[in-house]
C-alpha positions as CSV (number, residue, x, y, z in Angstrom):
1,M,16.5,106.9,-88.8
2,E,14.1,106.3,-85.8
3,P,15.3,104.6,-82.9
4,S,13.4,101.5,-83.1
5,E,14.8,101.1,-86.5
6,I,18.0,101.1,-85.4
7,K,17.4,99.0,-82.7
8,A,16.0,96.3,-84.9
9,A,18.6,96.7,-87.4
10,F,21.4,96.3,-84.6
11,K,19.5,93.3,-83.1
12,K,19.4,91.4,-87.0
13,R,23.1,92.5,-87.2
14,Q,23.9,91.2,-83.9
15,F,22.2,87.5,-84.3
16,N,23.9,87.4,-87.8
17,Q,27.0,87.5,-86.2
18,I,26.5,85.1,-83.6
19,I,25.1,82.6,-86.3
20,V,29.0,83.0,-88.2
21,A,30.5,82.4,-84.8
22,V,28.5,79.3,-84.5
23,I,29.6,78.2,-87.7
24,V,33.4,79.2,-87.8
25,I,34.1,77.8,-84.1
26,P,33.7,74.2,-85.5
27,I,35.6,74.7,-88.3
28,V,38.2,76.5,-86.5
29,I,38.4,73.2,-84.0
30,V,38.3,70.7,-87.2
31,L,41.5,72.7,-88.7
32,F,43.2,72.1,-85.0
33,I,42.5,68.4,-85.3
34,F,43.8,68.1,-88.4
35,E,47.0,70.1,-87.6
36,K,47.5,67.5,-85.0
37,N,46.8,64.4,-87.2
38,P,48.1,65.5,-90.6
39,D,46.9,61.5,-91.8
40,M,43.5,62.0,-91.3
41,I,41.0,61.8,-94.3
42,I,37.2,62.8,-93.9
43,L,34.4,62.5,-96.7
44,G,37.9,61.3,-99.0
45,L,39.2,65.0,-98.3
46,N,43.0,64.8,-97.3
47,N,44.7,67.5,-94.6
48,D,45.5,70.2,-97.5
49,Q,42.3,70.1,-98.8
50,I,40.4,70.7,-95.3
51,G,42.8,73.3,-94.5
52,M,42.8,75.1,-97.5
53,G,38.7,75.0,-96.9
54,G,38.3,75.9,-93.8
55,I,40.7,78.8,-94.1
56,G,38.6,79.9,-97.1
57,I,35.3,79.8,-94.8
58,V,37.1,81.8,-92.1
59,G,38.4,84.3,-94.1
60,A,35.1,84.7,-95.8
61,A,34.0,85.3,-92.4
62,V,36.0,87.6,-91.3
63,I,35.0,89.9,-94.1
64,Y,31.5,89.5,-93.7
65,S,32.1,90.2,-90.0
66,F,33.7,93.5,-91.0
67,I,30.9,94.4,-93.5
68,N,28.0,93.3,-91.3
69,W,29.4,94.6,-87.8
70,R,28.9,98.4,-88.5
71,C,26.1,100.7,-86.9
72,P,23.1,101.2,-88.1
73,N,22.9,104.8,-88.0
74,C,26.4,106.0,-89.2
75,N,27.5,102.7,-90.6
76,K,30.7,102.9,-89.1
77,Y,32.7,99.8,-87.7
78,L,31.7,98.6,-84.0
79,G,34.4,97.5,-83.0
80,K,35.7,94.3,-80.7
81,Q,32.7,94.6,-78.6
82,I,30.3,92.1,-78.5
83,S,26.9,93.8,-77.3
84,P,27.7,97.8,-77.5
85,K,25.1,99.5,-75.8
86,N,26.1,102.7,-78.1
87,C,27.6,103.3,-81.2
88,S,31.3,105.1,-80.2
89,R,31.0,107.2,-83.6
90,C,27.6,108.4,-83.3
91,G,26.2,107.8,-79.9
92,A,23.4,106.0,-81.4
93,S,21.3,103.6,-79.0
94,L,21.7,100.1,-80.2
95,K,20.1,98.3,-77.2
């Protein structure tokens, strides 16, 4: 894979990670609010229904992140870094 292709693919994967975070963070906040106020009902859904749905979405986001957050060159997991400059496994330049 060409260096420019690696950088473009990484940029797309990084953007996807940001989108996942923008979706998941409010869901986690809502889950904490429901934990503190168990009698709340939103859109006819009770605490248990909101909790199960939220946990399902967060779980799906974690699985997606594990699949998405990989080096475009060697396909190894990039770890917990938010913005790595290079792949720690193959050394490919990501930025």
